[in-house]
C-alpha positions as CSV (number, residue, x, y, z in Angstrom):
1,M,-0.1,0.0,0.0
2,K,1.3,3.5,-0.9
3,K,1.8,5.7,2.1
4,R,2.4,9.4,2.8
5,T,4.3,8.9,6.0
6,A,8.0,9.6,6.6
7,V,10.4,7.0,7.6
8,T,14.1,6.2,7.4
9,L,16.8,4.3,9.1
10,I,20.0,6.2,9.0
11,A,23.6,5.2,8.1
12,A,25.7,8.2,9.3
13,V,28.1,8.9,6.6
14,A,29.3,12.0,4.7
15,A,31.5,13.4,1.8
16,A,35.2,12.7,1.9
17,A,35.7,15.7,-0.1
18,T,34.7,17.6,2.9
19,V,36.4,15.6,5.7
20,G,39.4,17.8,5.8
21,V,37.6,21.1,5.8
22,I,35.2,19.7,8.4
23,A,38.1,18.9,10.7
24,I,39.5,22.4,10.2
25,G,36.4,23.9,11.0
26,A,35.9,21.7,14.2
27,A,39.2,22.8,15.4
28,M,39.0,26.5,14.5
29,N,35.2,27.3,14.7
30,F,35.9,30.4,17.0
31,E,37.0,32.2,13.8
32,P,34.1,31.8,11.4
33,N,31.5,31.8,14.1
34,A,32.2,35.4,15.5
35,T,28.9,37.0,16.4
36,D,27.6,40.6,15.6
37,S,25.0,41.7,18.2
38,S,23.9,44.4,15.9
39,A,22.3,41.9,13.7
40,G,19.0,40.3,14.0
41,S,16.7,40.9,16.9
42,A,17.9,42.4,20.1
43,A,17.7,39.1,21.9
44,T,19.4,37.1,19.2
45,E,23.0,37.2,18.2
46,I,23.7,36.0,14.6
47,P,27.0,34.2,14.0
48,G,29.3,36.0,11.8
49,F,29.7,33.2,9.2
50,L,26.0,33.1,8.6
51,Q,25.8,36.8,8.2
52,Q,28.5,36.9,5.6
53,S,27.1,33.9,3.8
54,F,23.6,35.2,3.8
55,P,23.3,38.9,3.5
56,N,19.8,38.8,2.1
57,T,18.4,37.0,5.0
58,D,15.9,38.8,7.3
59,W,17.7,38.4,10.4
60,S,15.3,40.4,12.3
61,Q,13.1,37.3,12.6
62,A,15.2,34.6,14.2
63,D,15.1,31.8,16.8
64,P,17.4,32.4,19.7
65,A,19.0,28.9,18.9
66,I,20.4,30.1,15.8
67,S,23.1,32.0,18.0
68,R,24.6,28.5,18.8
69,A,25.1,27.6,15.1
70,L,28.7,26.6,14.1
71,S,30.3,26.5,10.8
72,G,30.7,23.0,9.6
73,G,33.7,23.9,7.4
74,P,32.3,23.8,3.9
75,P,30.7,27.1,2.8
76,K,27.3,27.7,1.5
77,D,26.7,25.2,-1.2
78,G,30.2,23.7,-0.5
79,I,28.2,20.4,-0.3
80,P,26.2,20.6,-3.5
81,A,22.6,19.9,-3.4
82,I,21.2,17.9,-6.5
83,D,18.8,20.2,-8.4
84,E,18.4,18.2,-11.7
85,P,18.2,14.6,-10.6
86,Q,18.5,11.9,-13.3
87,F,17.1,8.4,-12.8
88,D,17.7,4.8,-14.1
89,P,15.7,1.6,-13.7
90,V,16.3,0.1,-10.3
91,A,17.4,-3.1,-11.9
92,D,20.4,-1.3,-13.3
93,F,21.7,-0.2,-9.7
94,A,25.5,-0.9,-9.9
95,H,26.2,-1.2,-6.1
96,P,25.2,-4.1,-3.6
97,D,21.6,-4.8,-3.0
98,E,22.2,-4.1,0.6
99,V,22.5,-0.3,0.0
100,Q,19.7,1.4,1.8
101,A,17.6,3.9,-0.1
102,I,14.8,6.4,0.8
103,L,11.8,5.2,-1.3
104,V,9.2,8.0,-2.2
105,Q,5.9,6.6,-3.6
106,G,3.4,8.5,-5.8
107,E,0.3,7.6,-7.7
108,T,2.1,7.3,-11.0
109,E,5.7,7.0,-10.1
110,T,8.2,5.5,-7.4
111,K,11.6,6.9,-6.8
112,A,14.6,5.7,-4.8
113,Y,17.4,7.8,-3.4
114,P,20.3,5.4,-2.2
115,Y,22.4,6.6,0.6
116,N,25.8,6.0,-1.4
117,I,24.7,9.2,-3.4
118,L,22.8,11.1,-0.4
119,I,26.0,10.9,1.7
120,W,27.7,13.2,-0.9
121,H,25.0,15.8,-1.4
122,E,22.7,15.8,1.5
123,I,19.8,17.4,-0.5
124,V,18.0,16.4,-3.7
125,N,15.5,18.7,-5.0
126,D,12.9,16.7,-7.0
127,T,9.2,16.2,-7.9
128,I,7.0,13.2,-7.4
129,D,3.7,13.1,-9.5
130,G,4.5,16.8,-10.3
131,T,4.7,17.8,-6.6
132,A,8.0,19.5,-5.6
133,I,9.7,17.6,-2.7
134,T,13.1,17.9,-1.1
135,V,14.8,14.7,0.0
136,T,17.4,15.4,2.8
137,F,20.1,13.6,4.9
138,C,22.4,14.8,7.7
139,P,25.2,12.3,8.3
140,L,26.5,14.0,11.3
141,C,23.2,13.2,13.3
142,G,21.7,10.4,11.1
143,S,18.6,12.5,10.2
144,A,16.7,11.9,7.1
145,A,13.5,13.5,6.2
146,V,11.5,14.3,2.9
147,F,9.5,17.6,2.9
148,D,7.1,19.3,0.5
149,S,9.1,22.2,-1.1
150,V,6.5,24.8,-0.2
151,L,7.0,28.0,1.8
152,A,4.5,29.8,4.2
153,D,3.1,31.9,1.4
154,G,2.4,28.7,-1.0
155,A,5.5,29.4,-3.1
156,T,7.5,26.5,-4.4
157,T,11.2,26.6,-3.7
158,T,14.4,24.5,-3.8
159,F,16.9,24.0,-0.9
160,G,20.6,24.1,-0.5
161,V,23.3,23.3,2.3
162,S,24.2,26.4,4.3
163,G,27.4,25.1,5.7
164,G,26.1,25.7,9.1
165,L,25.2,23.2,11.9
166,L,23.1,23.4,15.1
167,E,23.7,20.7,17.6
168,S,25.4,18.7,14.9
169,N,22.4,19.0,12.6
170,M,22.5,20.4,9.1
171,I,20.9,23.9,8.5
172,M,19.4,24.2,5.3
173,F,18.5,27.4,3.2
174,D,15.6,28.0,0.7
175,R,16.6,29.8,-2.6
176,N,13.6,32.0,-2.8
177,T,14.1,34.0,0.6
178,E,17.3,32.6,2.2
179,T,15.3,31.6,5.1
180,L,17.6,29.1,7.2
181,W,15.9,25.8,8.2
182,Q,16.7,23.0,10.8
183,Q,17.0,19.9,8.5
184,S,15.8,17.3,11.1
185,T,12.4,19.2,12.1
186,G,11.8,21.4,9.0
187,M,11.5,24.3,11.4
188,A,12.6,27.8,10.2
189,L,15.4,29.2,12.3
190,A,15.8,32.6,10.8
191,G,14.3,34.8,7.9
192,E,11.1,35.9,6.5
193,N,9.5,32.4,6.7
194,Y,10.3,32.2,10.7
195,P,8.6,30.4,12.3
196,H,7.1,28.3,9.8
197,Q,7.5,24.5,9.7
198,L,7.8,22.6,6.4
199,E,5.3,19.7,5.8
200,L,6.8,16.1,5.8
201,H,6.3,14.1,2.7
202,G,5.9,10.4,3.2
203,F,8.7,7.9,2.5
204,Q,10.0,4.4,3.4
205,L,13.6,3.2,4.0
206,L,14.4,-0.2,2.3
207,T,17.3,-1.8,0.8
208,I,17.9,-1.6,-3.0
209,G,17.2,-5.4,-2.9
210,E,14.0,-5.1,-1.2
211,I,13.0,-2.3,-3.6
212,K,13.8,-4.4,-6.7
213,A,11.6,-7.3,-5.3
214,R,8.7,-5.2,-4.2
215,Y,8.8,-2.2,-6.4
216,P,10.5,-3.4,-9.6
217,Q,9.1,-0.5,-11.6
218,S,10.9,2.0,-9.4
219,L,13.5,4.2,-10.7
220,V,16.8,5.0,-8.8
221,L,18.8,8.2,-8.5
222,S,21.6,8.2,-11.2
223,E,25.2,8.8,-10.5
224,E,25.0,11.2,-13.3
225,T,24.7,14.1,-10.8
226,G,26.8,16.6,-12.7
227,H,29.4,16.3,-9.9
228,S,32.6,14.1,-9.6
229,R,32.2,11.9,-6.6
230,D,33.1,8.4,-5.6
231,Y,29.7,7.0,-5.0
232,G,31.2,3.6,-4.2
233,N,33.0,5.1,-1.1
234,N,31.5,5.5,2.3
235,P,34.2,7.9,3.8
236,Y,32.7,8.2,7.4
237,A,32.2,4.2,7.6
238,G,32.1,3.5,11.4
239,Y,31.0,6.8,12.6
240,E,27.6,5.4,13.7
241,D,29.5,2.9,15.8
242,S,31.8,5.3,17.4
243,N,31.3,7.3,20.6
244,D,32.9,10.4,19.1
245,F,31.4,13.4,17.3
246,Y,32.9,15.7,14.8
247,F,30.9,18.5,16.4
248,A,29.8,17.7,19.9
249,P,26.2,18.6,21.1
250,S,25.9,21.0,24.0
251,H,24.9,17.9,26.0
252,V,24.2,14.2,25.6
253,D,21.2,12.5,27.2
254,D,22.6,9.0,28.5
255,R,19.3,7.2,28.8
256,Y,20.2,5.6,25.4
257,P,23.5,5.1,23.4
258,A,24.0,8.5,21.7
259,K,23.8,7.2,18.1
260,T,20.8,4.9,18.4
261,I,18.4,5.6,15.7
262,F,14.9,6.8,16.8
263,V,11.8,7.4,14.9
264,A,10.4,10.9,15.7
265,F,7.0,12.3,15.4
266,S,4.8,15.0,17.0
267,I,1.0,15.0,18.3
268,G,0.0,18.6,18.9
269,D,2.9,20.4,20.9
270,T,4.3,16.8,22.1
271,H,7.3,15.5,20.5
272,V,7.9,11.7,20.8
273,A,10.6,9.5,19.8
274,S,10.9,5.6,19.9
275,P,14.0,3.4,19.3
276,W,13.6,2.1,15.7
277,L,15.2,-1.4,16.1
278,Q,13.1,-2.2,19.2
279,L,9.8,-1.9,17.2
280,E,9.3,-5.6,16.2
281,D,8.2,-6.4,12.8
282,G,4.6,-7.5,12.5
283,R,3.5,-6.0,15.7
284,E,0.9,-3.2,16.4
285,Y,1.7,-1.0,19.2
286,R,-0.8,1.2,20.9
287,T,-0.3,4.2,23.2
288,T,-1.7,7.5,24.1
289,V,0.0,10.9,23.3
290,D,-1.4,14.3,24.2
291,G,-4.8,12.5,25.0
292,Q,-5.0,10.9,21.5
293,A,-4.9,7.2,20.8
294,I,-1.8,6.4,18.6
295,T,-1.0,3.1,16.7
296,I,2.3,2.2,15.5
297,E,2.9,-0.6,13.0
298,K,6.0,-2.0,11.4
299,S,5.2,-4.4,8.5
300,D,8.1,-5.8,6.2
301,G,10.4,-3.0,7.6
302,E,7.8,-0.4,6.6
303,L,6.3,1.9,9.2
304,Q,3.0,3.4,9.6
305,I,1.9,5.6,12.6
306,T,-1.7,6.6,12.8
307,G,-3.9,8.7,15.1
308,P,-7.8,8.9,15.6
309,G,-9.7,8.3,12.6
310,A,-6.8,6.3,11.2
311,V,-5.2,9.6,10.1
312,E,-1.5,9.0,9.3
313,V,1.1,10.8,11.5
314,P,4.4,11.9,9.5
315,F,7.6,11.1,11.1
316,Y,11.4,11.2,10.4
317,F,14.4,9.4,11.8
318,E,17.4,10.8,13.8
319,M,20.1,9.5,16.1
320,W,19.1,9.8,19.9
321,F,21.6,12.4,20.9
322,S,20.3,14.7,18.2
323,W,16.6,14.2,19.0
324,A,17.1,14.4,22.7
325,V,19.1,17.7,22.8
326,Q,16.3,19.4,20.6
327,N,13.4,17.9,22.5
328,E,14.4,18.1,26.4
329,D,10.7,18.1,27.2
330,G,9.8,15.3,24.7
331,E,8.4,11.9,25.4
332,V,10.1,8.4,24.8
333,F,7.8,5.8,23.5
334,D,9.5,2.4,24.6
335,P,8.2,-0.5,22.6
336,E,9.1,-2.8,25.5
337,T,6.7,-1.2,27.9
338,V,3.6,-0.5,25.9
339,S,0.7,-2.8,24.9
340,S,0.8,-4.5,21.5
341,R,-0.9,-7.2,19.7
């Protein structure tokens, strides 16, 4: 069944071409992150590197959290988004079937975006059934989400990689207004679209082998991206298994291992996360969030969360440390302690 829910299991990897620059940025971020208190609102200091890179951003409208943004090393568009994606039949995929891919399903087309390409570009601007979408992945915090590419005024846009990080999460920018956005949540951080939040667009995370078997007519993102990259190389291999960070968050919640993958969703103003691998395949979990009955079900590795009236609840995936530092008042949904059938 085709779904418009958001799901992904993250393999935290990134572009080798940027590793040296990232390391320099981590060691010397005091220089590019100088602030100018004269920019932005009286209560918000805007990091100097963002002011320099985004002179057209309306800094008078900003989340105070933007003051903690760090330069990741590569400048604005230094990690190039894919703006004109090309596709091949999934049967022609040239790498192992075990490669994971975000799968977006429409009424007339199904597209797969494999991680071996996403690790190099982080953003793919595309369409599905004529609807503009933005496929995103942040390797430093294992966060992936797909958004409808629509701003607060209804205008369609494309997104790029800003070069900034907030709590080790990518900061995106839209090319219409140069509003800055937090990648994991789709929340505007600064600019004329603040405090708008992008709408999640549904997707599933499967291996290429699973996609070939279940969705043989699907298309897969081509390596003809217009950029020279080694799409067979995983330069951050092992990062997800390490206790180390390139850019440490302000604090780490020790209730779970920092890089455990969680599925995250919101009901009203209540933000919820659940450890992905603890959700058993073929089981239906029930819980209550913000007074509403919620059902979570994983079937053949595909996830569906529904609320009252079987309304589907959108979600994304993210490493525990990243979700927890952004949602200190959030709730953890532990599959081992809720009723199931």
